[in-house]
One Martini backbone bead per residue (centre of mass of N, CA, C, O) as a GRO file, in nm:
protein
  117
    1MET     BB    1  10.513   9.204   7.193
    2LYS     BB    2  10.564   9.214   7.496
    3LYS     BB    3  10.281   9.281   7.587
    4LEU     BB    4  10.148   9.023   7.479
    5PHE     BB    5  10.316   8.831   7.646
    6TYR     BB    6  10.227   8.935   7.929
    7ILE     BB    7   9.926   8.893   7.890
    8THR     BB    8   9.938   8.590   7.843
    9ILE     BB    9  10.072   8.510   8.112
   10ILE     BB   10   9.862   8.639   8.304
   11THR     BB   11   9.618   8.484   8.193
   12MET     BB   12   9.729   8.200   8.261
   13VAL     BB   13   9.751   8.247   8.565
   14LEU     BB   14   9.463   8.326   8.625
   15SER     BB   15   9.330   8.071   8.513
   16ALA     BB   16   9.474   7.867   8.693
   17THR     BB   17   9.381   7.988   8.962
   18ALA     BB   18   9.069   7.983   8.909
   19TRP     BB   19   9.042   7.674   8.871
   20GLY     BB   20   9.097   7.620   9.197
   21MET     BB   21   8.848   7.722   9.289
   22ASP     BB   22   8.586   7.731   9.498
   23ASN     BB   23   8.246   7.633   9.420
   24THR     BB   24   8.161   7.616   9.722
   25THR     BB   25   7.903   7.832   9.834
   26ASN     BB   26   7.792   8.017  10.109
   27THR     BB   27   7.655   8.255  10.328
   28THR     BB   28   7.909   8.197  10.544
   29SER     BB   29   8.120   8.304  10.375
   30ILE     BB   30   8.411   8.505  10.368
   31ASP     BB   31   8.390   8.582  10.044
   32LEU     BB   32   8.101   8.692  10.129
   33SER     BB   33   7.843   8.868  10.183
   34GLN     BB   34   7.567   8.870  10.400
   35LYS     BB   35   7.365   9.018  10.184
   36ILE     BB   36   7.353   8.772  10.014
   37SER     BB   37   7.184   8.580   9.812
   38LYS     BB   38   7.126   8.287   9.651
   39GLN     BB   39   7.101   8.418   9.373
   40ASP     BB   40   7.371   8.569   9.383
   41ILE     BB   41   7.547   8.316   9.415
   42LYS     BB   42   7.459   8.194   9.143
   43LYS     BB   43   7.571   8.423   8.970
   44ILE     BB   44   7.864   8.397   9.060
   45ASN     BB   45   7.894   8.098   8.965
   46LEU     BB   46   7.817   8.155   8.672
   47ALA     BB   47   8.052   8.350   8.614
   48HIS     BB   48   8.269   8.140   8.672
   49ALA     BB   49   8.179   7.947   8.446
   50TYR     BB   50   8.208   8.143   8.212
   51TYR     BB   51   8.511   8.188   8.252
   52ILE     BB   52   8.616   7.891   8.261
   53TYR     BB   53   8.415   7.705   8.065
   54GLY     BB   54   8.297   7.919   7.845
   55GLY     BB   55   8.487   8.162   7.759
   56ASN     BB   56   8.317   8.435   7.890
   57PRO     BB   57   8.417   8.721   8.029
   58LYS     BB   58   8.199   8.934   7.961
   59ARG     BB   59   7.970   8.790   8.114
   60ALA     BB   60   8.108   8.788   8.389
   61ILE     BB   61   8.134   9.091   8.421
   62ALA     BB   62   7.830   9.156   8.402
   63LEU     BB   63   7.744   8.981   8.655
   64LEU     BB   64   7.961   9.124   8.871
   65LYS     BB   65   7.926   9.431   8.887
   66PRO     BB   66   7.728   9.459   9.151
   67TYR     BB   67   7.956   9.308   9.359
   68ILE     BB   68   8.235   9.494   9.368
   69ASP     BB   69   8.168   9.723   9.580
   70ASP     BB   70   8.186   9.508   9.793
   71LYS     BB   71   8.453   9.413   9.998
   72LYS     BB   72   8.327   9.123  10.086
   73ASN     BB   73   8.335   9.026   9.773
   74ILE     BB   74   8.599   8.853   9.696
   75LYS     BB   75   8.532   8.644   9.481
   76ALA     BB   76   8.401   8.840   9.281
   77ARG     BB   77   8.651   9.027   9.252
   78TYR     BB   78   8.844   8.809   9.145
   79ILE     BB   79   8.694   8.719   8.894
   80TYR     BB   80   8.674   9.002   8.771
   81ALA     BB   81   8.980   9.050   8.748
   82SER     BB   82   9.040   8.802   8.573
   83ALA     BB   83   8.851   8.881   8.336
   84LEU     BB   84   8.970   9.177   8.293
   85SER     BB   85   9.264   9.107   8.192
   86ARG     BB   86   9.181   9.093   7.878
   87TYR     BB   87   9.107   9.422   7.867
   88ASP     BB   88   9.226   9.549   8.167
   89LEU     BB   89   9.520   9.527   8.318
   90ASN     BB   90   9.551   9.761   8.522
   91THR     BB   91   9.289   9.716   8.680
   92SER     BB   92   9.340   9.425   8.754
   93LEU     BB   93   9.602   9.470   8.914
   94THR     BB   94   9.479   9.660   9.124
   95MET     BB   95   9.274   9.455   9.237
   96LEU     BB   96   9.483   9.237   9.312
   97LYS     BB   97   9.637   9.412   9.512
   98ASP     BB   98   9.404   9.458   9.708
   99LEU     BB   99   9.360   9.153   9.769
  100THR     BB  100   9.644   9.110   9.875
  101ASP     BB  101   9.631   9.312  10.113
  102GLU     BB  102   9.380   9.140  10.239
  103GLY     BB  103   9.480   8.815  10.202
  104TYR     BB  104   9.405   8.670   9.942
  105PRO     BB  105   9.531   8.376   9.830
  106TYR     BB  106   9.485   8.390   9.514
  107ALA     BB  107   9.606   8.673   9.477
  108MET     BB  108   9.879   8.609   9.602
  109GLU     BB  109   9.954   8.393   9.400
  110THR     BB  110   9.938   8.570   9.150
  111TYR     BB  111  10.148   8.790   9.276
  112GLY     BB  112  10.374   8.620   9.460
  113GLU     BB  113  10.277   8.604   9.754
  114LYS     BB  114  10.322   8.547  10.095
  115LYS     BB  115  10.191   8.434  10.386
  116ASN     BB  116  10.183   8.582  10.699
  117LEU     BB  117  10.163   8.432  11.032
   0.00000   0.00000   0.00000
C-alpha cells in the first residue's frame, strides 16, 4: 500500500512538472543535440504530447527510445524518465538523478533540489 502511494505521488509530481515544460523547441536549443533533424524534433514533441495530453506513456517511451542514448538530448531524456516512472520507478529515479546532477531545472524541481548559482 505504501509503495502504491509513493508511486502515485511521484507520478503526480512528474506529470505536473512535465505539464509546464516548454513545447517550443528548435534545433539551436540547449535541451537537444545538434545532430537532431526537424523530423526528430517533431517526434520528441509528439512523444511529449502523447505523454501529457494523450495519456499514453507507452507510446511516448517507444518514440523516445532512440534519442535517450545521447546525453545532449536532455528534454527527450526527461520526458522518457517521466513516462517511465509509471512502469519502472527505480530506473526513472536514476535517470532523473542524472539529469539533476547535470543541472536540468525540471529534473531538479522534480527531485526537490535548488540550483546553485
